[in-house]
N, C-alpha and C positions, 0 to 999 in steps of 0.2 A: 503420411505421417502426419497427425493430430501438431498446430502447432502450442508453442506454451502457453502464448495469452489465451487460445481456445481450450484450456485445460485449465487453467485458472479460472476463467469465467462459468464455463458451462461443465465441467467437469470432464475427470480424463476419460476417456472411453476407449484408449488404443491399449494392446496388447505391451506390458511394461519391458517384457524379452525384447520388441521393437527399437525402443524408444531406447535400449541399453546398446543393443547393436548399433544402434547410429550414433551413439555419443563414444561407444569404446572398441566397436569394430571385434573383428573377433570371427571365428563362425560361428553360426546361428544353432543354438541347439536344438535338436526335433522333439525333448521331453520339452516339461516345465523347470526348468534350471534356468537362471540366468546366465550369460556370454560367459566364458573361464576369460576372458581381459575385462570383464566388470568384476570379477570375483577378486581378478588378484591386484585393482587398484583397488576395491573395500580393502581387503586385509590389510594392505597397506596404510590406507586411512584410518583405520581403525588400532595398526595396534599400539600407537600411542596410546589410546585408552588404558584405565586402569579395568579394573574386573568385576566391578561392581557397576560401573558407565555401561558396559560392554555387554552384562545383563540385561539390562535395560531396552527394549528393543524403540522407545521413543529419542531414546539417549541418541542411539545408535542411527537415527533415520536422521537424524538433525544434523549430526555429525558428518553423514555423506551428504545432504544437503548442503552443509556452511563448506564444503571440498567440491562441488561443483552444483554451480547453481541451477544448469541447464534442467538437473534432477527434477522430474513431478512426483508430487507427493507417493503416487502408486509405486512408480518405479522405484523410487528408494524403498518403502515401503517392502515392499516385492525383494528386492535387492537388500536389505538389511533382515530379513528371516533366512535367507539361505547361506547369508555369512556368517551367524552369528549361529 
């Protein structure tokens, strides 16, 4: 897995599902979905957001990264797209 430092400097080149699986565990999905454990965590984090902010993908990504700083931008964006 690419380090967070390397991803910030050189760009994130890894599969976001691999980063989410490493952070949250759970079964690794075969399809292009994030792990179920990551989706459950994201739903809990976003449950407090109002409807207008939850419709904005940038606000959702920002909230996810604030809650878990180890998320790279690519992994957070991928998770935000699937949780909305």
